[in-house]
Each structure stands twice: as C-alpha cells, then as structure tokens.
C-alpha positions as CSV (number, residue, x, y, z in Angstrom):
1,M,7.0,11.8,-5.5
2,D,7.3,8.5,-8.1
3,L,8.2,10.3,-11.4
4,D,7.6,7.4,-14.1
5,L,9.4,9.1,-17.7
6,D,7.6,6.8,-19.7
7,E,5.6,10.0,-21.3
8,S,2.5,7.6,-22.9
9,A,2.2,7.3,-18.6
10,R,1.6,11.0,-17.5
11,D,-2.1,11.4,-16.4
12,Y,-1.6,15.8,-16.5
13,D,-5.5,15.6,-14.9
14,E,-3.9,14.2,-11.6
15,M,-1.3,16.6,-11.7
16,L,-3.0,19.5,-11.9
17,F,-5.8,18.5,-9.6
18,G,-2.3,17.3,-7.6
19,H,-0.9,20.8,-7.2
20,A,-3.8,22.4,-7.0
21,S,-4.9,20.8,-4.0
22,Q,-1.2,20.7,-2.4
23,L,-1.6,24.7,-3.1
24,M,-4.9,25.4,-1.6
25,S,-4.4,24.2,1.5
26,I,-0.5,24.4,2.1
27,R,-0.7,28.6,0.6
28,G,-4.7,29.0,1.2
29,L,-4.9,29.5,-2.5
30,S,-8.8,30.1,-3.6
31,P,-9.4,27.3,-5.9
32,T,-9.1,29.1,-9.1
33,K,-6.3,31.0,-8.1
34,A,-4.9,27.9,-7.2
35,A,-5.4,25.6,-10.7
36,L,-3.6,29.3,-12.5
37,A,-1.0,28.4,-10.4
38,S,-0.7,24.7,-11.4
39,L,-1.3,24.9,-15.4
40,A,0.8,28.0,-15.5
41,L,4.1,25.8,-13.6
42,M,2.3,22.7,-16.6
43,R,2.9,24.9,-18.8
44,K,6.2,25.8,-18.0
45,V,7.8,22.0,-17.2
46,F,6.0,20.2,-20.4
47,S,5.8,22.5,-23.1
48,G,7.0,21.3,-26.4
49,D,5.7,18.4,-25.1
50,P,3.5,16.7,-27.9
51,T,1.3,15.2,-25.6
52,F,1.0,17.7,-22.8
53,D,0.2,19.9,-26.1
54,T,-2.5,17.6,-26.6
55,W,-4.1,17.8,-22.7
56,L,-4.0,21.4,-23.0
57,S,-6.2,21.8,-26.1
58,K,-8.7,19.2,-25.3
59,H,-8.7,21.4,-21.1
60,Q,-8.8,25.0,-22.8
61,A,-11.7,23.7,-25.5
62,A,-13.6,21.9,-22.2
63,T,-12.9,25.3,-20.5
64,D,-13.8,27.1,-23.2
65,Q,-17.3,24.9,-23.5
66,N,-18.0,25.6,-20.2
67,S,-17.8,29.7,-20.6
68,A,-19.9,29.2,-23.2
69,G,-23.1,28.0,-20.9
70,R,-23.0,30.5,-18.5
C-alpha cells in the first residue's frame, strides 16, 4: 500500500470502504460490523488530526440524517 504522508491528500472515505471491504472478504464480517471496525481503527489512528475530525463530523452528520429519515 502506498501511503502518502501529505495530509491534504488523504481520502478517508476510500480508506474506510477499502478496509471494510477487506474485512468482509477476508474475515467474513457483515458490512455493518466491517464498517464499524474500520471506523474504530481510523479513530485510533487519526484521532486529533484536524482533517480527520472534519471528515468524521461530516460522516456522523450524514449518518444521523439517514437514521432520522427511517
């Protein structure tokens, strides 16, 4: 995996979906469990990173909005 250390170039969506899909195919996790595990790992790795915090708040807002619409 090529890791670009330039914070402005990070694509957290790609990391989340890529890691979750690996967990689903390798470990046989359900999509929900894989996404939650990936997000938990990302929180540990990137906590305190302002670009991640911004991405996480947008991700959480979208999740909350989708849950309210059900």
